C-alpha positions in Angstrom: 111.8 -69.3 58.9 109.9 -72.3 57.3 109.9 -70.1 54.1 113.6 -69.7 54.0 114.1 -73.2 54.9 112.2 -74.2 51.9 113.9 -71.9 49.7 117.5 -72.7 50.7 116.1 -76.4 50.1 115.4 -76.0 46.8 118.5 -74.1 45.9 120.8 -76.7 47.4 118.6 -79.6 45.3 119.2 -77.7 42.0 122.8 -77.5 42.8 123.3 -80.8 43.4 121.3 -82.0 40.0 123.5 -79.6 38.1 126.5 -81.2 39.2 124.9 -84.8 38.9 124.3 -83.9 35.1 127.8 -82.3 34.6 129.7 -85.9 36.2 127.4 -88.3 34.4 129.5 -91.2 33.1 127.0 -92.6 30.6 126.1 -89.3 28.8 128.3 -86.4 28.1 126.6 -83.1 28.0 127.7 -81.0 24.8 126.7 -77.5 23.4 124.6 -79.2 21.2 122.5 -81.0 24.1 120.8 -78.0 25.1 119.5 -77.1 21.5 115.7 -77.4 21.1 114.2 -80.4 19.2 110.7 -80.0 18.9 110.1 -83.8 18.3 111.7 -84.8 21.6 109.8 -82.0 23.1 106.7 -83.2 21.9 107.2 -86.6 23.3 108.3 -85.3 26.9 105.5 -82.9 27.0 102.8 -85.6 26.8 104.5 -87.5 29.7 104.9 -84.1 31.5 101.4 -83.3 31.1 99.9 -86.7 32.5 101.8 -85.6 35.8 100.4 -82.2 35.6 96.9 -82.8 35.0 96.7 -85.3 37.8 98.1 -83.2 40.3 95.6 -80.2 39.3 92.8 -82.9 39.3 93.6 -83.9 43.1 93.9 -80.5 43.9 90.5 -79.9 42.4 89.0 -83.5 44.4 90.4 -82.0 47.5 88.7 -79.0 47.1 85.6 -80.4 46.8 85.6 -82.9 49.6 87.1 -79.9 52.0 84.0 -77.7 51.2 81.5 -80.7 51.4 83.0 -81.4 55.0 82.7 -77.6 56.2 79.2 -77.6 54.4 77.7 -81.0 56.2 79.6 -80.8 59.3 77.8 -77.5 60.1 74.5 -79.6 59.5 75.7 -82.6 61.7 74.0 -82.8 65.0 77.3 -83.1 67.0 79.9 -81.2 64.7 77.4 -78.6 64.2 78.2 -76.8 68.0 81.1 -74.3 68.3 82.9 -76.8 70.4 83.2 -79.7 67.9 82.9 -77.3 64.5 86.7 -78.1 63.3 86.6 -81.9 64.5 85.8 -82.8 60.9 88.0 -81.0 58.9 90.9 -81.9 61.4 90.3 -85.5 61.3 90.2 -85.7 57.5 93.5 -84.1 57.5 95.1 -86.7 59.6 93.5 -89.3 57.3 94.9 -87.4 54.2 98.1 -87.5 55.5 98.4 -91.2 56.4 96.8 -91.7 52.6 99.7 -89.4 51.2 102.6 -91.6 53.0 100.9 -95.1 51.6 100.6 -93.4 48.1 104.0 -92.1 48.3 105.1 -95.5 48.7 103.0 -96.7 45.9 104.3 -94.0 43.7 108.0 -94.9 44.9 107.6 -98.4 43.5 106.2 -97.7 40.3 108.6 -94.8 39.5 111.3 -97.3 40.1 110.2 -99.5 37.2 110.2 -96.8 34.6 113.8 -97.0 33.5 113.7 -100.9 33.4 110.3 -100.8 31.5 112.1 -98.2 29.1 115.4 -100.2 28.4 113.2 -103.5 28.2 110.8 -101.9 25.5 113.6 -100.6 23.7 115.2 -104.0 23.8 111.7 -105.2 22.5 111.6 -107.7 25.5 107.9 -107.4 26.2 107.8 -110.4 28.0 109.9 -108.6 30.9 107.7 -105.6 30.7 104.7 -107.7 31.5 106.5 -110.1 34.3 107.8 -106.8 35.8 104.3 -105.3 35.3 102.7 -108.6 37.2 105.3 -107.9 40.1 104.5 -104.4 40.5 100.6 -105.0 40.7 101.0 -107.6 43.5 103.7 -105.5 45.2 101.0 -102.1 45.1 98.4 -104.5 46.4 100.6 -105.8 49.2 101.0 -102.2 50.2 97.7 -101.2 50.5 96.8 -104.6 52.1 99.1 -103.9 55.0 97.6 -100.0 55.1 94.2 -101.3 55.1 95.1 -103.6 58.1 96.2 -100.9 60.2 93.7 -98.3 59.6 91.3 -101.5 60.4 92.8 -102.7 63.5 94.9 -99.6 64.8 93.0 -96.6 64.2 93.5 -95.2 67.5 97.1 -95.4 67.6 97.2 -93.6 64.4 95.5 -90.9 65.9 97.9 -90.6 68.6 101.0 -90.8 66.4 99.7 -87.6 64.5 99.1 -86.0 68.1 95.5 -86.4 68.8 95.5 -88.9 71.6 94.1 -86.5 74.1 91.0 -85.1 72.1 87.2 -85.6 73.0 85.5 -88.7 72.8 83.7 -87.1 69.6 86.9 -86.6 68.0 88.0 -90.2 68.5 85.0 -91.5 67.3 84.9 -89.5 63.9 88.4 -90.2 63.5 88.3 -93.9 64.1 85.4 -94.2 61.6 86.9 -92.0 59.0 90.1 -94.1 59.0 88.1 -97.6 58.7 85.4 -95.9 56.0 87.5 -93.5 54.1 90.5 -96.0 53.6 88.8 -99.3 53.2 89.6 -99.8 49.5 93.5 -99.0 49.9 94.6 -102.0 48.3 92.8 -100.8 44.9 93.7 -97.1 45.5 97.5 -98.3 45.5 96.9 -100.5 42.5 95.3 -97.9 40.6 98.3 -95.2 41.4 100.6 -97.9 40.2 98.9 -98.6 37.1 98.4 -95.0 36.2 102.4 -94.6 36.4 103.2 -97.8 34.6 100.9 -97.0 31.5 103.3 -93.8 31.1 106.6 -95.6 31.2 105.2 -98.1 28.1 104.1 -94.8 26.3 100.6 -95.0 27.1 100.4 -91.3 28.5 97.1 -90.4 27.2 95.3 -93.4 28.8 97.2 -92.9 32.0 95.6 -89.1 31.7 92.5 -89.9 31.0 91.9 -92.8 33.7 93.8 -90.6 36.3 91.4 -87.5 35.5 88.4 -89.7 35.6 89.3 -90.8 39.0 90.0 -87.5 40.6 87.4 -85.1 38.7 84.6 -87.2 37.5 84.4 -89.7 40.6 86.3 -87.8 43.3 84.5 -84.6 42.8 81.4 -86.1 41.5 80.7 -88.4 44.6 81.9 -85.9 46.9 79.5 -83.5 45.9 76.6 -86.5 45.3 77.0 -88.9 48.2 76.6 -86.2 50.7 73.0 -85.3 49.3 71.8 -88.8 50.6 74.3 -89.7 53.4 75.1 -86.4 54.9 78.8 -85.8 56.5 79.2 -89.7 56.1 78.5 -89.3 52.3 82.2 -87.3 52.0 83.8 -90.3 53.8 81.9 -93.0 51.1 83.2 -91.0 48.2 87.0 -92.0 48.3 86.2 -96.0 48.5 83.4 -95.9 45.9 85.7 -93.8 43.3 88.9 -96.0 43.7 86.4 -99.3 43.4 84.8 -97.7 39.9 88.3 -96.8 38.9 89.7 -100.1 39.6 87.0 -101.7 37.1 88.3 -99.1 34.2 92.0 -99.6 35.2 91.3 -103.4 35.1 90.0 -103.2 31.5 93.3 -101.5 30.9 95.7 -103.8 32.6 93.9 -106.4 30.5 94.5 -104.7 27.1 98.0 -103.9 28.1 98.9 -107.5 29.0 97.5 -108.4 25.5 99.4 -105.8 23.6 102.8 -107.0 25.6 101.9 -110.5 24.4 101.7 -109.5 20.8 104.8 -109.7 18.3 108.0 -107.4 18.3 108.7 -105.4 15.2 112.6 -105.1 14.2 113.6 -102.5 12.0 115.6 -103.3 9.2 118.6 -101.4 10.7 118.9 -103.9 13.2 117.9 -101.7 16.2 115.4 -103.4 18.3 112.2 -101.6 19.4 108.9 -102.6 20.6 106.0 -103.1 18.3 103.8 -100.0 17.9 101.1 -101.6 19.6 102.8 -102.0 22.8 103.4 -98.4 23.0 100.2 -96.8 22.1 96.6 -97.7 23.5 
């Protein structure tokens, strides 16, 4: 039943998208619009590959985390018993659901900036792009801070929302620890995610891709594999905040570079069309 619901949901979405494309007022589609333009495709592919690689690297990180949870959960004195064996995996699944909700808000905020950034970069108004970047970073940090307060102050209430209010004490204790440890750097996680997407909007697809893959593959997978060797099951929980802190250090350097480039001069072509200077769109 769920399979057919997803199928018809995708069909309906596709029909609405086609209808919208055919009724746009700002852009009129013609036969020539459907021709292949290699130059444009190459530019779009770079942006699309960024999202693709980010998603693939996230899957790799989650596979590593799940494998480590199963491995070191079986070695834990409490969760090695058959009665409690499924608790670590179930708890981390709930924590990740909440994390995805918060990250979706962060992604939505950053994605909403893309058309505004594109217009102002094309108009040569780097000052507006810089101001928008500042507001986005502050907004992302605020979202992460609110999420941090929730997971640190109300972890048991969160457990109840996801249908685990009547579980054993071992379940509750591990869930509280997981929420408070795994998500203790949420403000940095939301800032990192907003930075990745904003860099794409100003044409820094390569920088965005590299930082995202460093976060998910090198840090996300690496620390999920290494920290449990020293800290056991808790090491899996430590991998998330450690990765976010190190990623933020790298992102902060790129943020400073972006600010400097947006403060640079704007080049105006002879044709009279206004565009951003090359250094404002390339790392």
